[in-house]
PDB file of N, CA, C and O in Angstrom:
ATOM      1  N   MET A   1      18.835   5.327  26.125  1.00  0.00           N
ATOM      2  CA  MET A   1      18.979   3.724  25.870  1.00  0.00           C
ATOM      3  C   MET A   1      19.663   2.792  25.531  1.00  0.00           C
ATOM      4  O   MET A   1      20.248   2.922  24.455  1.00  0.00           O
ATOM      5  N   MET A   2      19.877   1.342  26.409  1.00  0.00           N
ATOM      6  CA  MET A   2      21.592   0.747  26.438  1.00  0.00           C
ATOM      7  C   MET A   2      21.494  -0.035  25.046  1.00  0.00           C
ATOM      8  O   MET A   2      20.340  -0.437  24.895  1.00  0.00           O
ATOM      9  N   LEU A   3      22.103  -0.287  24.269  1.00  0.00           N
ATOM     10  CA  LEU A   3      22.067  -1.154  22.871  1.00  0.00           C
ATOM     11  C   LEU A   3      23.422  -2.312  23.470  1.00  0.00           C
ATOM     12  O   LEU A   3      24.135  -2.217  24.470  1.00  0.00           O
ATOM     13  N   HIS A   4      23.391  -3.068  22.694  1.00  0.00           N
ATOM     14  CA  HIS A   4      24.150  -4.407  23.076  1.00  0.00           C
ATOM     15  C   HIS A   4      25.593  -3.806  22.155  1.00  0.00           C
ATOM     16  O   HIS A   4      25.516  -3.189  21.093  1.00  0.00           O
ATOM     17  N   PRO A   5      26.496  -4.064  22.662  1.00  0.00           N
ATOM     18  CA  PRO A   5      27.762  -3.610  21.925  1.00  0.00           C
ATOM     19  C   PRO A   5      28.061  -4.097  20.848  1.00  0.00           C
ATOM     20  O   PRO A   5      29.001  -3.525  20.295  1.00  0.00           O
ATOM     21  N   ASP A   6      27.535  -5.126  20.207  1.00  0.00           N
ATOM     22  CA  ASP A   6      27.831  -5.549  19.109  1.00  0.00           C
ATOM     23  C   ASP A   6      26.859  -5.207  17.831  1.00  0.00           C
ATOM     24  O   ASP A   6      27.139  -5.381  16.645  1.00  0.00           O
ATOM     25  N   MET A   7      25.590  -4.651  18.401  1.00  0.00           N
ATOM     26  CA  MET A   7      24.294  -3.388  17.450  1.00  0.00           C
ATOM     27  C   MET A   7      25.043  -2.028  16.977  1.00  0.00           C
ATOM     28  O   MET A   7      25.563  -1.249  17.777  1.00  0.00           O
ATOM     29  N   SER A   8      25.030  -1.879  15.828  1.00  0.00           N
ATOM     30  CA  SER A   8      25.558  -0.686  15.121  1.00  0.00           C
ATOM     31  C   SER A   8      24.672   0.172  15.034  1.00  0.00           C
ATOM     32  O   SER A   8      24.871   1.386  14.987  1.00  0.00           O
ATOM     33  N   ASP A   9      23.497  -0.445  15.002  1.00  0.00           N
ATOM     34  CA  ASP A   9      22.156   0.464  14.404  1.00  0.00           C
ATOM     35  C   ASP A   9      22.487   1.770  14.799  1.00  0.00           C
ATOM     36  O   ASP A   9      23.245   1.679  15.764  1.00  0.00           O
ATOM     37  N   ASP A  10      22.252   3.067  14.474  1.00  0.00           N
ATOM     38  CA  ASP A  10      21.799   4.284  14.867  1.00  0.00           C
ATOM     39  C   ASP A  10      20.988   4.388  14.403  1.00  0.00           C
ATOM     40  O   ASP A  10      20.357   3.604  13.694  1.00  0.00           O
ATOM     41  N   VAL A  11      20.749   5.750  14.801  1.00  0.00           N
ATOM     42  CA  VAL A  11      19.030   6.370  14.400  1.00  0.00           C
ATOM     43  C   VAL A  11      18.961   6.577  12.866  1.00  0.00           C
ATOM     44  O   VAL A  11      17.974   6.059  12.343  1.00  0.00           O
ATOM     45  N   LEU A  12      19.607   7.074  12.242  1.00  0.00           N
ATOM     46  CA  LEU A  12      19.921   7.324  10.752  1.00  0.00           C
ATOM     47  C   LEU A  12      19.454   6.384   9.824  1.00  0.00           C
ATOM     48  O   LEU A  12      18.703   6.505   8.857  1.00  0.00           O
ATOM     49  N   SER A  13      20.329   4.959  10.538  1.00  0.00           N
ATOM     50  CA  SER A  13      19.846   4.002   9.436  1.00  0.00           C
ATOM     51  C   SER A  13      18.855   3.253   9.731  1.00  0.00           C
ATOM     52  O   SER A  13      18.506   2.234   9.134  1.00  0.00           O
ATOM     53  N   LEU A  14      18.357   3.754  10.690  1.00  0.00           N
ATOM     54  CA  LEU A  14      17.039   2.691  10.836  1.00  0.00           C
ATOM     55  C   LEU A  14      15.772   3.615  10.339  1.00  0.00           C
ATOM     56  O   LEU A  14      14.722   3.275   9.794  1.00  0.00           O
ATOM     57  N   SER A  15      16.139   4.590  10.635  1.00  0.00           N
ATOM     58  CA  SER A  15      14.939   5.736   9.450  1.00  0.00           C
ATOM     59  C   SER A  15      15.480   5.165   8.410  1.00  0.00           C
ATOM     60  O   SER A  15      14.874   4.115   8.197  1.00  0.00           O
ATOM     61  N   MET A  16      16.475   5.364   7.518  1.00  0.00           N
ATOM     62  CA  MET A  16      17.067   5.022   6.483  1.00  0.00           C
ATOM     63  C   MET A  16      16.310   3.465   5.962  1.00  0.00           C
ATOM     64  O   MET A  16      15.834   3.320   4.836  1.00  0.00           O
ATOM     65  N   PHE A  17      16.319   2.494   6.917  1.00  0.00           N
ATOM     66  CA  PHE A  17      15.087   1.795   6.648  1.00  0.00           C
ATOM     67  C   PHE A  17      13.548   1.631   6.074  1.00  0.00           C
ATOM     68  O   PHE A  17      12.969   1.058   5.150  1.00  0.00           O
ATOM     69  N   TRP A  18      13.217   2.569   7.299  1.00  0.00           N
ATOM     70  CA  TRP A  18      12.037   2.832   7.689  1.00  0.00           C
ATOM     71  C   TRP A  18      11.510   3.154   5.959  1.00  0.00           C
ATOM     72  O   TRP A  18      10.888   2.592   5.058  1.00  0.00           O
ATOM     73  N   ALA A  19      11.946   3.929   6.125  1.00  0.00           N
ATOM     74  CA  ALA A  19      12.121   4.966   4.805  1.00  0.00           C
ATOM     75  C   ALA A  19      11.312   4.418   3.320  1.00  0.00           C
ATOM     76  O   ALA A  19      10.263   4.701   2.741  1.00  0.00           O
ATOM     77  N   GLY A  20      12.767   3.226   3.038  1.00  0.00           N
ATOM     78  CA  GLY A  20      13.135   2.442   2.146  1.00  0.00           C
ATOM     79  C   GLY A  20      11.573   1.324   2.143  1.00  0.00           C
ATOM     80  O   GLY A  20      10.861   1.313   1.138  1.00  0.00           O
ATOM     81  N   LEU A  21      11.261   0.554   3.240  1.00  0.00           N
ATOM     82  CA  LEU A  21      10.906  -0.180   3.071  1.00  0.00           C
ATOM     83  C   LEU A  21       9.312   0.503   2.833  1.00  0.00           C
ATOM     84  O   LEU A  21       8.391  -0.201   2.420  1.00  0.00           O
ATOM     85  N   MET A  22       9.126   2.048   3.172  1.00  0.00           N
ATOM     86  CA  MET A  22       7.976   2.393   3.151  1.00  0.00           C
ATOM     87  C   MET A  22       7.642   2.833   1.450  1.00  0.00           C
ATOM     88  O   MET A  22       6.567   2.743   0.857  1.00  0.00           O
ATOM     89  N   MET A  23       8.804   3.266   0.999  1.00  0.00           N
ATOM     90  CA  MET A  23       9.030   3.626  -1.050  1.00  0.00           C
ATOM     91  C   MET A  23       8.866   1.987  -1.360  1.00  0.00           C
ATOM     92  O   MET A  23       8.404   2.048  -2.500  1.00  0.00           O
ATOM     93  N   VAL A  24       8.960   0.574  -1.048  1.00  0.00           N
ATOM     94  CA  VAL A  24       8.729  -0.262  -1.544  1.00  0.00           C
ATOM     95  C   VAL A  24       7.395  -1.026  -1.428  1.00  0.00           C
ATOM     96  O   VAL A  24       6.996  -1.716  -2.366  1.00  0.00           O
ATOM     97  N   PHE A  25       6.594  -0.885  -0.087  1.00  0.00           N
ATOM     98  CA  PHE A  25       5.501  -1.013   0.037  1.00  0.00           C
ATOM     99  C   PHE A  25       3.836  -0.148  -0.703  1.00  0.00           C
ATOM    100  O   PHE A  25       2.723  -0.494  -1.099  1.00  0.00           O
ATOM    101  N   THR A  26       4.737   1.256  -0.501  1.00  0.00           N
ATOM    102  CA  THR A  26       3.412   1.836  -0.512  1.00  0.00           C
ATOM    103  C   THR A  26       2.805   1.696  -2.177  1.00  0.00           C
ATOM    104  O   THR A  26       1.749   1.236  -2.612  1.00  0.00           O
ATOM    105  N   PRO A  27       3.480   2.049  -2.561  1.00  0.00           N
ATOM    106  CA  PRO A  27       2.918   1.302  -4.316  1.00  0.00           C
ATOM    107  C   PRO A  27       2.178   0.256  -4.774  1.00  0.00           C
ATOM    108  O   PRO A  27       1.352   0.157  -5.681  1.00  0.00           O
ATOM    109  N   LEU A  28       2.723  -0.670  -3.809  1.00  0.00           N
ATOM    110  CA  LEU A  28       2.087  -1.876  -3.727  1.00  0.00           C
ATOM    111  C   LEU A  28       0.814  -1.906  -3.011  1.00  0.00           C
ATOM    112  O   LEU A  28      -0.062  -2.576  -3.558  1.00  0.00           O
ATOM    113  N   ILE A  29       0.568  -1.439  -2.115  1.00  0.00           N
ATOM    114  CA  ILE A  29      -0.752  -1.218  -1.134  1.00  0.00           C
ATOM    115  C   ILE A  29      -1.441  -0.495  -2.277  1.00  0.00           C
ATOM    116  O   ILE A  29      -2.505  -0.996  -2.639  1.00  0.00           O
ATOM    117  N   ALA A  30      -1.063   0.495  -2.853  1.00  0.00           N
ATOM    118  CA  ALA A  30      -1.798   1.256  -3.233  1.00  0.00           C
ATOM    119  C   ALA A  30      -2.458   0.261  -4.804  1.00  0.00           C
ATOM    120  O   ALA A  30      -3.636  -0.052  -4.980  1.00  0.00           O
ATOM    121  N   ALA A  31      -1.479   0.003  -5.591  1.00  0.00           N
ATOM    122  CA  ALA A  31      -1.842  -0.612  -6.462  1.00  0.00           C
ATOM    123  C   ALA A  31      -3.138  -1.783  -6.122  1.00  0.00           C
ATOM    124  O   ALA A  31      -4.053  -2.206  -6.829  1.00  0.00           O
ATOM    125  N   GLY A  32      -2.720  -2.075  -4.661  1.00  0.00           N
ATOM    126  CA  GLY A  32      -3.481  -3.367  -4.779  1.00  0.00           C
ATOM    127  C   GLY A  32      -4.726  -2.848  -4.217  1.00  0.00           C
ATOM    128  O   GLY A  32      -5.626  -3.686  -4.147  1.00  0.00           O
ATOM    129  N   ILE A  33      -5.096  -1.252  -3.650  1.00  0.00           N
ATOM    130  CA  ILE A  33      -6.629  -1.174  -3.872  1.00  0.00           C
ATOM    131  C   ILE A  33      -7.336  -0.391  -5.179  1.00  0.00           C
ATOM    132  O   ILE A  33      -8.553  -0.361  -5.359  1.00  0.00           O
ATOM    133  N   VAL A  34      -6.443   0.172  -5.966  1.00  0.00           N
ATOM    134  CA  VAL A  34      -6.665   0.008  -6.813  1.00  0.00           C
ATOM    135  C   VAL A  34      -7.185  -0.493  -7.699  1.00  0.00           C
ATOM    136  O   VAL A  34      -8.124  -0.055  -8.364  1.00  0.00           O
ATOM    137  N   ILE A  35      -6.320  -2.012  -7.858  1.00  0.00           N
ATOM    138  CA  ILE A  35      -7.410  -3.097  -8.491  1.00  0.00           C
ATOM    139  C   ILE A  35      -8.609  -3.441  -7.449  1.00  0.00           C
ATOM    140  O   ILE A  35      -9.717  -3.262  -7.957  1.00  0.00           O
ATOM    141  N   PHE A  36      -8.628  -3.836  -6.279  1.00  0.00           N
ATOM    142  CA  PHE A  36      -9.697  -4.219  -5.681  1.00  0.00           C
ATOM    143  C   PHE A  36     -10.990  -3.195  -5.961  1.00  0.00           C
ATOM    144  O   PHE A  36     -12.110  -3.706  -5.930  1.00  0.00           O
ATOM    145  N   ILE A  37     -10.855  -1.639  -6.256  1.00  0.00           N
ATOM    146  CA  ILE A  37     -11.739  -1.498  -6.011  1.00  0.00           C
ATOM    147  C   ILE A  37     -12.537  -1.272  -7.550  1.00  0.00           C
ATOM    148  O   ILE A  37     -13.751  -1.182  -7.738  1.00  0.00           O
ATOM    149  N   TRP A  38     -11.547  -1.221  -8.460  1.00  0.00           N
ATOM    150  CA  TRP A  38     -11.992  -1.668  -9.992  1.00  0.00           C
ATOM    151  C   TRP A  38     -12.784  -2.979 -10.036  1.00  0.00           C
ATOM    152  O   TRP A  38     -13.877  -3.057 -10.598  1.00  0.00           O
ATOM    153  N   ARG A  39     -12.204  -3.970  -9.439  1.00  0.00           N
ATOM    154  CA  ARG A  39     -12.926  -5.382  -9.622  1.00  0.00           C
ATOM    155  C   ARG A  39     -14.058  -5.319  -9.254  1.00  0.00           C
ATOM    156  O   ARG A  39     -15.035  -5.936  -9.677  1.00  0.00           O
ATOM    157  N   ARG A  40     -13.958  -4.321  -8.178  1.00  0.00           N
ATOM    158  CA  ARG A  40     -15.522  -4.355  -7.649  1.00  0.00           C
ATOM    159  C   ARG A  40     -16.319  -3.649  -8.105  1.00  0.00           C
ATOM    160  O   ARG A  40     -17.434  -4.171  -8.092  1.00  0.00           O
ATOM    161  N   GLY A  41     -16.291  -2.517  -8.588  1.00  0.00           N
ATOM    162  CA  GLY A  41     -16.615  -1.977  -9.466  1.00  0.00           C
ATOM    163  C   GLY A  41     -16.946  -2.947 -10.948  1.00  0.00           C
ATOM    164  O   GLY A  41     -18.129  -3.006 -11.283  1.00  0.00           O
ATOM    165  N   LEU A  42     -15.843  -3.737 -11.866  1.00  0.00           N
ATOM    166  CA  LEU A  42     -16.571  -4.733 -12.475  1.00  0.00           C
ATOM    167  C   LEU A  42     -17.848  -5.683 -12.180  1.00  0.00           C
ATOM    168  O   LEU A  42     -18.744  -6.015 -12.956  1.00  0.00           O
ATOM    169  N   ARG A  43     -17.624  -6.076 -10.589  1.00  0.00           N
ATOM    170  CA  ARG A  43     -18.706  -7.204 -10.453  1.00  0.00           C
ATOM    171  C   ARG A  43     -19.710  -6.118 -10.173  1.00  0.00           C
ATOM    172  O   ARG A  43     -20.564  -6.159 -11.059  1.00  0.00           O
ATOM    173  N   LYS A  44     -19.893  -5.406  -9.524  1.00  0.00           N
ATOM    174  CA  LYS A  44     -21.083  -4.494 -10.137  1.00  0.00           C
ATOM    175  C   LYS A  44     -22.219  -4.524 -10.586  1.00  0.00           C
ATOM    176  O   LYS A  44     -23.393  -4.676 -10.249  1.00  0.00           O
ATOM    177  N   ALA A  45     -21.230  -4.241 -11.903  1.00  0.00           N
ATOM    178  CA  ALA A  45     -21.635  -3.895 -13.282  1.00  0.00           C
ATOM    179  C   ALA A  45     -22.087  -4.979 -13.873  1.00  0.00           C
ATOM    180  O   ALA A  45     -22.726  -4.842 -14.916  1.00  0.00           O
ATOM    181  N   ALA A  46     -21.917  -5.920 -13.483  1.00  0.00           N
ATOM    182  CA  ALA A  46     -22.298  -7.156 -14.265  1.00  0.00           C
ATOM    183  C   ALA A  46     -23.478  -7.768 -13.229  1.00  0.00           C
ATOM    184  O   ALA A  46     -24.338  -8.623 -13.443  1.00  0.00           O
ATOM    185  N   VAL A  47     -23.226  -7.122 -12.234  1.00  0.00           N
ATOM    186  CA  VAL A  47     -25.257  -7.638 -11.245  1.00  0.00           C
ATOM    187  C   VAL A  47     -25.380  -7.220 -12.219  1.00  0.00           C
ATOM    188  O   VAL A  47     -25.553  -7.982 -13.170  1.00  0.00           O
ATOM    189  N   ARG A  48     -25.347  -5.954 -12.382  1.00  0.00           N
ATOM    190  CA  ARG A  48     -26.629  -4.973 -12.899  1.00  0.00           C
ATOM    191  C   ARG A  48     -26.015  -4.080 -14.275  1.00  0.00           C
ATOM    192  O   ARG A  48     -25.424  -3.000 -14.257  1.00  0.00           O
ATOM    193  N   PRO A  49     -26.395  -4.976 -15.502  1.00  0.00           N
ATOM    194  CA  PRO A  49     -25.827  -3.912 -16.575  1.00  0.00           C
ATOM    195  C   PRO A  49     -26.429  -3.259 -16.977  1.00  0.00           C
ATOM    196  O   PRO A  49     -25.799  -2.700 -17.875  1.00  0.00           O
ATOM    197  N   ASN A  50     -27.650  -2.783 -16.891  1.00  0.00           N
ATOM    198  CA  ASN A  50     -28.826  -2.057 -17.474  1.00  0.00           C
ATOM    199  C   ASN A  50     -28.995  -0.415 -16.445  1.00  0.00           C
ATOM    200  O   ASN A  50     -29.566   0.616 -16.799  1.00  0.00           O
ATOM    201  N   ASP A  51     -28.430  -0.636 -15.420  1.00  0.00           N
ATOM    202  CA  ASP A  51     -27.966   0.777 -14.804  1.00  0.00           C
ATOM    203  C   ASP A  51     -26.873   1.509 -15.815  1.00  0.00           C
ATOM    204  O   ASP A  51     -25.935   1.112 -16.506  1.00  0.00           O
ATOM    205  N   LYS A  52     -27.722   3.269 -15.431  1.00  0.00           N
ATOM    206  CA  LYS A  52     -26.624   3.755 -16.368  1.00  0.00           C
ATOM    207  C   LYS A  52     -26.905   5.069 -15.547  1.00  0.00           C
ATOM    208  O   LYS A  52     -28.008   5.513 -15.229  1.00  0.00           O
ATOM    209  N   LEU A  53     -25.591   5.621 -15.259  1.00  0.00           N
ATOM    210  CA  LEU A  53     -25.115   6.587 -14.926  1.00  0.00           C
ATOM    211  C   LEU A  53     -26.272   8.115 -15.043  1.00  0.00           C
ATOM    212  O   LEU A  53     -26.309   8.578 -16.183  1.00  0.00           O
ATOM    213  N   SER A  54     -27.245   8.943 -13.879  1.00  0.00           N
ATOM    214  CA  SER A  54     -27.521  10.069 -14.777  1.00  0.00           C
ATOM    215  C   SER A  54     -26.883  10.684 -15.030  1.00  0.00           C
ATOM    216  O   SER A  54     -25.874   9.994 -15.169  1.00  0.00           O
ATOM    217  N   SER A  55     -26.599  11.811 -15.276  1.00  0.00           N
ATOM    218  CA  SER A  55     -25.843  12.743 -15.999  1.00  0.00           C
ATOM    219  C   SER A  55     -27.097  13.781 -16.241  1.00  0.00           C
ATOM    220  O   SER A  55     -26.922  14.825 -16.869  1.00  0.00           O
TER     221      SER A  55
END
């Protein structure tokens, strides 16, 4: 693959960029999913307050 002479990114720096991006956004996405599920559970519990889990 031919790169422009002014571009100095190599495969290692590009992979480190993606690794850093995943380290930043993975916890944010996971926290968003957990909060979404938690709020959905609260909303369902508010709609049916007398439902109990059968244990």
